[in-house]
N, C-alpha and C positions, 0 to 999 in steps of 0.2 A: 422783663417783659420784653426790651432789646435783641438778648439773646434769643430767646423762643422765637421770635420773628425772625433772625438772622438763620436759626437751624429751620423754621420753614422754608425759607428759599432757595435754602442747599438741599434740602430733600430731595425735590424734584429732578435738580438736574443729577443727584447721586441716581436717581430711580431708572432715569434714564440712561444715566451711565454701565448701571448692573443691567440693562436690560440689553443693550448693547456686545456688552461681555458674552449672556446667555446666549444671544442670538451666533452672535460670532464662533462660542463653542460648538454649538450642533451643526450650523454648518460646516464648521471642518471636519465634524463626526462624520457626516453625511458624504462627505465630499473624501475624507480617508476609508468610509467602507466604500463610495465606486470605485475607485482605484482600485483598493482592495482586490474586488470581486471582477476589474477589468484586467486584471494581475492575473488572477486565477483563468480567465478565459484565455488569455493568452499563449500563456503556460499549456493549455489542454489542445489551443491549435497549431503551437510549433511541435505537441510532443506528437500529435497524429500526422503533421506536415514529418518531420523524423521515419517514423516510422513507418508512413507511404514509400517513404525514398527508400530507407534500407531494404522495405519487402520487393521495392523493384528492383534491387539489385539483386535478391535471392534466390535461390532457386523455387521451384516450385510449392517446395514441401518446407517449410518449418520446424524445424525443432522446438520444441518447447523450449530447453534448456541454453538456445541458441536466444528465443526472444526476450528470456526472464533474465539473461545476461545483458541482452544490448538494454530492456527498459533499466535494469541495473545499473548501466555504465562499466560492467566489467567487459572483462574479457570470458568469450566463453571455455566452458572444460571441453579439453581436448579430445574428437572423436576417434574412440576405438572400435574395433570389431566388433559387435556384439557375438558371442556365441550363445547358443543355446542355453537354456538353463538345464545346468543338471538332474536329474531328480535321482536320487539314490531308492531304486524299486526293496522294499519292508516286505521281505515271505511273514505269510500266515504266521509259519513254522518256527521264522526264527523271531528273539527279541528285539522288541526300538530298540534304538543305539539309545546310552545313554545318555540321561538329560541332565545337558550342562549349564541348568536353570538361566538362560536366556531367554528374553520373550518371543525370538525368533522362533527356536528351535521347538516352545512352548504352544507360538502359531500353528506350527509349520506340523506337529504332530497329526490332528485330524486328517489333513490331505494326503500324510504318510499312510496313515490306517485304510483310506478310496485305495491309494493305489494298490494296497498288497489284497484287499478284498477285489478286484476288479481287473489287475493286474496277469 
């Protein structure tokens, strides 16, 4: 009986300690989540500030490749003078070029036929 009374007398402090540890854990998880959310928010603000500063330094028009490179932290691809794409005129009387098996050739075939009809 003495053992049982000692066990009961220790039960209340144990419950109090367990409750305190549980509350500490919950509070720390909430604080961690708040810190994480704040870090995300500050990251977005910094990104926006960096993009605005970069845009102000650039020309009025920004190329898509330049923006993607900047956002990825890479060196933009070299600028090359774009020549207009060459379109091979296909005559209706001339057979179309042999298929190379590539999907690009297959995808372009309807356009070649349309040009041959209207060209």
